[in-house]
C-alpha positions, 0 to 999 in steps of 0.5 A: 448587509443586504448586499452580502447574500447577493454578492455570495449568490453572484460569486457562487453562480460565477464559480458554478459556470466556470466549473461546468465550463471546465467539465465540458472543456476540450482543452488538453489537461496539460494546456495553459488554457485548461490550467487557467480555467481550473485555477479561475474556478478554484479562486471563485470557490475560495472567495465563496468560502471566505464570504460564507465564513464572514457571514457565519452562514453555517452554524453547529447549533443549527439543524437542516430545517434551519437552512433555507432552500437557497442556502443548501447549494453552498454546502457543496462549496468544499466538494466542488473545490476538492474536485477542481483541485484534483484536476489541476495539472502539476509539474512534479511529484511534490506539487502533486502531493500538495494538491492531494493534501489540499483536496483531502482537506476540502473533502473532509470539511465537506463531510464534517459539515454535512454530518453536522446537519445530519445529512449523512445516511447510516451507511455513510456515517459508518464510512465516515467513522472508518475514514476518521479512524484511518484516513490513509488506509481508507477504502469503500470496501473494507475487505481483502477478498477479491470476490467481495471487493468486486461485489462491493464495487458493483454495489457502489456503481449501482448506488451511484447510478441510482443517485444520478438518475434521481438527481436528473429526474428531479432536475427535469421535473417542470416544478423544478423550474429555473432553480430556487427562485422560479420553481416549486419550493419543495421540489427544489429542496428535494433536488438540492438534497439529492445533489448532496447525497450524490456528492457524499457518495462521490466523496468517499469514492474520491477519497479511496481513489486519492489514497491509491494515488497517494500510495503510488506517489509515495513509492516513486523515487525522489527526484534529484536536487538541481545541483545533483542533477547537473553534477550527474549530467556533467559526470555522464558527459565526462564519461562519454568523452573519456576525460580525466583518464576514466572509461567504462570500457574494460578493455582499454586501447593498447597505447593507453596501457603502454603509456602508463605501464611502469608508473604508479598504480593509482592516482591521487584520487584513487583511480587505477592507472593500469591493470593489476591483480591482488595476490596472496603471499608466496607461501600460499601460492607455493602450497597450491601448486600441486593441489588437485582442482577439486576439494580433498576430504578432511577426515576419514569415514570412521572419523566422521562416524565418530564425530556424528556419534559424539554429537548424537547424530547416530541412533543405535539399536534396532535390527538384528541387534535388538534380538540379541540377548546379553549373556546372563551373569552367573554371579548375580544371584538376585537377578537370577532369583527374580527371573526364576520367580517371574517364570514360575508366575507365568507358568501358574498363570498358564495353568489357571487360564487355558489357551483360548479360554478368554476368547468368548466373543465368537463362540456359538 
């Protein structure tokens, strides 16, 4: 059992060296040397995870105080694994999607492990809750206002700079020494915790960037299958060569048209052999011989107005017609008596209320 921690330490140290070599590498991203370096570092971190699991190094029943200072760097294994996975070059969209899924899974394991040890500050706890609710729609700035998104991005960059500066300052302190074995215990522990805080911030930024890339890949057209690709290339070659009597040109050579005139219109596969025009019957052609080039009206103005009146499109009344009174009906005695009574009431009202008697507002 005593050899296992030493083996884990050696594996993790080797993985860290390879990761730093990848970050400082000058190999082109698509070169075989770069791919081998990234793959080797990923393999070392995966072996570290297997060792950590077999040793039961982390437990949900533990707290941060239960972890020794030398065990804190192992919390970053999934974070480094996710970063390196995103660096792997790929040859197709499907391979890139699989890498993004693997990187997302590693980032999530890192966040949940950090949360179990209460390493997430309140702002990052809220970000983790938002991410858990909608992983594929997560964004560090949950606003659609461009100005607010810009302010949030500036705040994220400022926080990243502050965390990076703090980490570099702790690492440069003399008390840090050469690490957990050669430096002051408290300073080394603070340095590891600062590294974890910085990695947590970068994780949420990486998840937002990962979602943006995922949207782009999702909108990309699906590649053709190998058989379909070969058939498409063969069809293109046949069209270019003019085989099987097919050509993209609308105006074919005259000798070609003369050779097929008088034969069938279509081949057995349905391809046209000679130009032809689809026409109507003879009666339709005869009706259109002496017609004008424009469309003639189908009804008169009076017929149109009548149709509009039927469907309620014309409003009658108003104008001079509104001032015309209908002729009184001399045989309708009830209506005549009502109008006479109304006129008398109006006369009595005018006698009781002289003109201007109610306007007392402007009198002196």
